[in-house]
Each structure stands twice: as C-alpha cells, then as structure tokens.
N, C-alpha and C positions, 0 to 999 in steps of 0.2 A: 335663495338658500335659507332654509330654516335651521336654526341652531338647536341641536339636541343636547340635553344633559343626560349622561349615562352614568348611573351609580355603579361604583366598584365595590362589590361585597368584600367585607373583611378589612377594607382600607383603614389604617390607623388602629386596628385591633389585633387580629392574628395574621400579620403580614407574611408569616413564614410560607403560607400557601402561594404567595406571589413570586418567591424566589429565595435563593440562599447563596452564601459564599461556598465555593467549591472545596476549599480547604481552610484549615486553621493553622496558626503558628504554634510552636512549642509552648508558648506562654498562654495559649488558649484564646488569643484574640484572632479575629478574622484576617485571613490573607486577602487583601483587596485586589489581587490580580484578576480573579475570574468570578463573575456573578452569573449564576446558573438560573434558568427559568424552566419550570417543569414542562415536560412534553405536552403537546396539545392532545386532548381526547377527541378532537375532531379532525378529520382529514381534509376539510374544506380549505382551499387556498385563499378564499375571499370570505372571511367569516360573516355571518349574518347575526343581527341582534337577537334573533329568535333561537339561535343555536346555543346549547349548553348553558341554559340560564343559571344553573347552579355552579358553574365554573367561574371562580373569581377572576380568572385570567381572561375570560372571553371579551369583556369590554376593552381590555388592553390589546388583545389581538386585533379587534376591529379597528382601534385607533392606529395601531402599528401598520395595518394594511393601508389605511388612508395616508399615513406618512410616507410609505414606500411608493405609492402609486399615483399620488396627486400632488398638486402644488398648493393645496389649502392647508394651513397650519391647524394643529390640534391643541386645545388647552388641557393642561393636566396639573394636578397639585404636586407641590414639593413641600418640604418642611418649612420653607420660608414664606413664599407666596405662590399663587398659581402662575405657571409659565405658559407661554404660547410657543409651542415647539414646531420645528420644521427640520428636515434633513439638512445639516450644516454643510454638506458637500454639493448640494444642488442649488444653483442660482435662482431658478424659477421658484423653488420652495421657499428660500429665504426671502425673496422679494414679496412673497405672500404675507410674511410677518409684517414688513414695513407698510404694506398696503392696508392690512386689517387694522393696525394700530394707528396709522397716520403718523408714523415715527420718522423723525429727521434721518436722512440717509447717511449722515456722518456720525451717527451715534452707534458705536460698535455693540455687538451681541456677545453674550457669554455662551460658550459651548459646554453642554452637559454630557458626561460620559457615564457608562454603567459600571466600569471597572478600570483598573490600571492597564490591563491588556489593550483595551480600546484606545486609551490615551496614548500609549506607546506606539500602537499602529499608526495613529494619526501623526505623531511627531516624526515617525520614520517613513511616512507616506506609503504604508503597506495596505493592500486591499482588505476589506472587511470579509468575515467568514460568510458562507452561504446563508441566505435568509431562512433556509429550511431547517437549520440547526443552530439557532442563536445560543451562545453560551457554551458550545461544545468545541473541543479541539483548541482551547485557548490557554493551555497550561504553560506555555513558554514563559520563562522568567524574564527579568529585566533585559531590555534590548531585544526582546522577542526571540532572537536566535543567537544569543550570546553578545559579547561586546559590552561597551559602556551603556549605562542607562541614559536614554534620551531625555529623561526628566532631570533638569538641573539639580545638583546636589543641595543647593540652598533650600529647596522646597521639601526635601525628604523629611525633616523634623515636623514640618507643618502637616504633611500628608499623614504621617504616623499618628499625630495627635488629633487632628481636626477633620480628617476625611473618614467616611463620608460625612458631609456636614456643610454648614453655611459659610464656606470659604472659597473664594475664587482666586486662582493664581495666574499671573501673566506669564505666558510662555512665548519663546521665539517662533515665528511663523516658518514652517518648513519651506524649502524651495526645491522643486516646485511645490506649491501648496495644494493639499487635497481639499481645503476649505473653499467654499464659494467666496469670491472677493467681497460680496456684500456683508459678510460676517464681520470682517475686520475694519471696514470703512477706511481704507488706505493705510491703516497702521501695520507695522512690521511685527506686531505681537498679537496674541489672542488670549482671551480669558477662558479658563477651563475650571469646571468644578464637578465634583461627584456628589449628587444629592443624597441626603440621609434617608429620604423616602424610598422604601422598597418598591412602592408603586412606580415611582419615577424611574428607578434603575431598571426595572423589568420592562417598562415601556421602551426605554432606550435600547435595551438588549434585543427586544422583539423587532424593533425597527431596523436593527443591524446597521445603525449609523449614529454618530454623535448628533445631538439635537441642539441647534441654536434656539435659545428660549429666553427672551425677555419676559417681563411680567405681562400677564394676559389682560391688559386694560387698554383703553384708548389712551393715546399719548397725552401726558400731563395730568391724567386723572389719578386718584389714589389707587395704589396697587390692590389687586383683588386677593382676598383671603378665603373666599368661598366660591363655589361654582356659580351661584346666582350673581355674584359681583361680575363675573366674566360675561355672563349672558346680558346683564344690564348694559355693558359697554359695547359688546361685539356681536349682539344678536343680528343675524343675517349676513355677517361677514366671515364667519367660520361655520363649519358643519357640526363639530363635536366638542363637547366639554366633558372630560372625565371627572366625576364627582367623588372626591376622596374625603369629604368633610372639611372642616375649618383647618387652616394651616396652624401649626403649633408655634412657630417662631413669630411670624407676623411682619417682619421686615426682611429686606433682601440680604444677600450674602455680603460679607466683607470682601473687598477686592484689594489684593496686595501685589506689589511688583518687587520681586527679589532679584531682578536682573540689573539693578542699579545699586550704587553704594553711597549712602546707606539704603537699605530697603525701605519702601514706603507703603503706606495705606492710601489707596486711591479713592476708596469709598468705605465708610464705616458700615458695619452690619452685625450679623449674628455672632461674630467672634471679636472680642475686644482687643484693643492694642496692648493692654497689660498681659493678656493671655499670650499674645504673639511674642512679647518680650521675654517670656519664660522659655522660649525655644532656642536652641543653639543657632547662632548666626543671625538672630532677630532681636538681640538685646538692644540694638540701637535704632530700631524701626521708628520712623517719624511719619507725621501726617503730611499728605500732599493733596489735600482737598480743601475747598472752601464751602462753608455752609450757606452763605447768603447769596441770593439771586436777585438781580436787578428787577424792579417791578415791570419795566418796559423791556421788551425784546427777549425776556426769559433767559438771559445769559448771566453768568457770574461775572462780577466786576471786571476782572482782568483776564478771564479765561476765554480767549477768542479763538485759539487754535482748535483743531479737531480733538475731541476728548479721547483720552487713552482708555477710559473705562466708562460704562454706563453711569449716569447720574452726576457726571462732573460738570456739564455745561448748561443743560436746559432746565427750565422750570419743571418741577415734577410734583406728583402726589397731591394735586390741588382739587378740592371739591368745587362745585359751582359757586357755593357760598363764599363770601369774603372771610378770610381767616385772620383773626387778630391774636397773635401769640404773645403771652406775657412770659417772657423768657426766664426771668428769675423766680417765677411762681408768685411770690408775694403772699399776702394773707387772703386776698380775694380779687375778683375781677377789677374792682375800682369803686370809687364812690358813685352815687346815683347820677350826679351831674355828668361825670365822664362817660358813663354808659349811655345816658340819654343823648349826649352829643354825638357819640359814635352811631347810635341807631338813627338819629335824625340825619346824619350825613349819608348813611346808607339809603335812607328813604329818598332824600333829594337826588342822589345819584341815579336811582332806579326810576324816579318820577312816579312812584307809587308808595303806598304804605308798606312798611316792613311787615312781613307776615309772621316771621318767627326769629327769635334769638336763641342760638344754641350755646351751651356751655359744656366743655369737656374738662373734667377734673382729674388730677393725678396724685392726690394725697393730702394737700394742705388746705385747699379751698373748702369752705363750708358748702352745704347744699345750695345748688343754683349759683355757686360762685359768690354767694353773699348778696345777690340781687334780690330786691323785694319782689315777691311773687305770691300768688294765691292758688289754691286748688291743685297743688303739685301732687300728682299721682303716677304710679307706674303704668306704662303702656306696653303692649305686646310688640316684640321685635319680630317681624315676619321673616319668612325664609325657610320653607320646608326643606329638611335634609341638609341644612347648612352647618350643623354642628354648633358647638358652644362658641358664641362670639365673645364671651367674657365680660359682658356688661348688660345693664338694663337701661331703658330710657324712661325718664319721668317727664311729664308734661303738665304745665300750669299756665297761668296768665301773669304777664309782667305788670307790676304796679307802677302807677305814675307818681309824680311828685307829691300829690296830696294823699297818697296811700290807697287810691282807688284803682280798679282795673283800667288799664289804658287800652285804647283801640289799636295801639301801635303794633303790638306783637304778642304772640304766644311765647312761652319760654320752654325750651327743651334742655334737659339736664342729663348728662352721662357721667357716671363715676367709674373711672378705670382702675381705681385703687392705687395704693402707694407702692406696690411692687413693680419695679421697672420692667420685668419680663411680662407681667400682665398688661402693662401699658403698651408695650410693643405688640403683644398678641392682639389687642383690641383696637389699636389706633386707627388703622385704615378703615376697618369696619365701622367705627364710630363716626368718622368723617362722612362716609357714604350714607349711613343711616340718618344723620342729621340733614344731609342733602336731600335724601328721599322724603323727609318729612317737611320740606319746604323752608329750611333755615336760610335766611339771607345773610346773616353774619354769625360766625362761630368764634367764641372766645375760648382759648385753650390755655390751660395752666401747664407751663413747661416743667420738665423734670430737672433735677440737679445734673448739670453736665458732668460727664466723666469719660473714662476710657473704655468702658464696657459697652453693653447694649444701649445704655443711656445716650452715648454719643450718636448712635444710629437713630434713636428716637428724635433727638433734637435736630439732627441733620435733615430728617424728613420733614419735621415741622417747620424749620426755617425755610425750606424750599417750597412748602405749601403756603406759607403765610404771605398775605398782602401787606400786613402791618405788624411790626415787631416792637413790643414795649419792653423796656428793661427796668 
C-alpha cells in the first residue's frame, strides 16, 4: 500500500466552502446542532482523485468513501494534531487504527462528532442518516424527538463555551452500545469531542459516522502536526492523508470527566483548568493525571489499571533521541562539564560517537542553551506544503574543553520563543525535526508550569523525557 498525501484546497483559509452551521442562535452564535456540507457537484458514488479538481470538498469525499467502505483508517488534520480516523461503529475499521499505530489495545480512543445531533444519536443509539444526504434532515432539537437531553447537564456549560474545540468529555456508554468495543477498551464510558476544524467536521459528516481518531503517529512517537509527519510514521500502513497544513494548537485536547464528584481533568490539553473553573459546576475541578512515566515499562508509577482516557498510562510523545528535560528552565543547559558528561554517557550507551546534540529553547536560555559552539547558522526546515512550523533550526559545531571544535557532535538549536502557545504549536514538530537531523540527545528548556496550555506542554515533555533535571 502506498500512502498518498492529498492537499485540501482552502483548508485553514476560507473554510466556509467546506461547510456551515445550519442555524444561528438569537445572540448570533452558531447553533451546534447541525453541521451542513454543500451538495456534491459530482454524481459519482465513488469519487476519483481526478474528479472536480477545483472542488475543495472532493478530497474529503474521497476520504469519506474510504472510511465508509474499507477497514483502512484515514489521517486528517484537526486544530490540535493530525488524527487517524475510522468509523467508530465498526470493529474491523477500529482495529485498523490499532494495527497501523501499534497501539496497546487497552488504550481507549476518542470519538469525534460533526455536531450535537450526531452525538445525541450516538447516546440514544439511533441510526445515522443516509450517506446520500449528510447534514440534511437533522434539525431535531435535544433528545432528537423530544424528552430529556441525553448529554449530561454538567457538560452543557463546557459545550457552550469550548465546543467546537480542543476539549473531550467523558460520557456514559449506551446499552446496547453503537460503538465498536475496541473504542472503549473495556471502559463503561467513552470520550467525545467536536473539533474546531471545519475540515474535520465536514469529513465526519460526509462519512455519516462518528470517527474514532487518536493521533496519527506510530505509538509512543511525537504527535504529528503536519501531513508529512503522518507519512513519516505510517507510510505503507494507511492509504490516505488529508493535508490541511500545520495544526494551530499543536497539543491534543483536554480530557475531562464530569460524571464524578468533584469533576476531574484526566489529560491536560488545549483548554486550561482555570478556564474550566470559570464554568458553572466546574469550580472545583481537580487534576486526576500524573505527568511522570517510569523509564522502564512505559507506565506511570502507580497507574496499573486500564486507562480511562488516552495518555494516562503509556509512555508517549518520544523521539528516537534521548530527551533531557530541564524542568525549571534555569539560565542555561548547564555547565560544560555536565553537558560533556551527558554526551559521553550517550556515546558509551550507543557504542559510537554522538552525531548531534539538540537544544530546544522556550524563552530563558541563550542561543544554543549556553553551550559553547562555533559556526552556528540557520538551516532550511524541509517539508513542502507543511505550513508554518513556528521555528527555525540553527546548526553549528559543539566546542570541546579547550575551545576547539570537537569531533563528538554537531549542535542543533531550536528557539520556540517565550509565548507558551507558540511553544505548544511547535513542540512536536521540533522534536521530530531534531530527530530527522540525527540528534542523539536533545536538551529541552521547560516552561513555567501552570493551569493553562503550559500544563499540557509540560505533561507532554515529561512523558517524552528519559531524564528530568530540576
């Protein structure tokens, strides 16, 4: 199988051509009940890449056709990271996700919906509309045909404020369940979110099914934020990657459980805990996740049970290079002796000379993290059509104790800037780029921990790190 990257015209620019909300509320905000997709200008039931080249929806129609008719997942962009999607109601399709990623079978998947009507149908175990007219005939209000809203009231303030967006809510699994059992991994709940990406919502609507969609990377690798990242990991394992450019947020969604008291955050992400606490019923929300992962076995210290949400149990987000996280940041990587000791240890571990030392800076460290180097100059970050990665790479030569160029390693420097949103946007791409350039060890300057997106950044870095310095 050859993996194709299919560019989606207008993605991230004029997305109104990809779909729209059917109605607006009196205050002018979108009514999230029904997401409509424009009618196809082609009568073909199995779209061809050659058809309607000027139609921005044509790549989505081709992808949706694959999702409806095959068990091979399709990769697509969201505002957070690229997802690997499959029909969440078909076991064969969902198993395709686990197979392509090499993902542990007890790690649950998040279910993505195009609108509230789709979510309510799922909770009420009602059939999906005909694939011939996605987005039509879905105007029924809460409860679909009257009655109580199947979405628990505790989530209504969050949906109003944060959907569509980078927030996943834990919901009770219907009985009987319309979801494939592989989605929930033995749990009695499932995570659901409505992505902010119009591209993602239109793909889901065209597929006429909720999509189970973890990050579209090989298990344990840094999450993909460009189409090329996906192909780097999954080439030959999936057929199609929809290219919508670089993801805007750069880290996965926040996962919350409002079915317990007090409500909890199971995974930090694009919505911060302080933002959640401003919503009625969520003033007392607490953290229910651990950041640190044991070096051996890939499990968090005491977290042995089946995880309730993705990212709770297994080692994640790791490049091939050894990652050394300086958690409190500090003024620089460390003194020359400390760095040489770390480089020497890495050299001895590999049984060969260290080829390159990477440095990722987030605001306080000087150029190259304060390491002595020479000839540091900007190099081109490859990746046609990937969009803005948010950083540049500088390359030079690490200097030895006597101030001369050492044969031990090149030095690769990435500055993500002091804005934590910019750090989140470029983090996974920076780890992948330094990996691609042959770094054996990467020193990372941590950001000040907090309750916003900084918590998500540090959560990902702690899970990626082999060594944490405080």
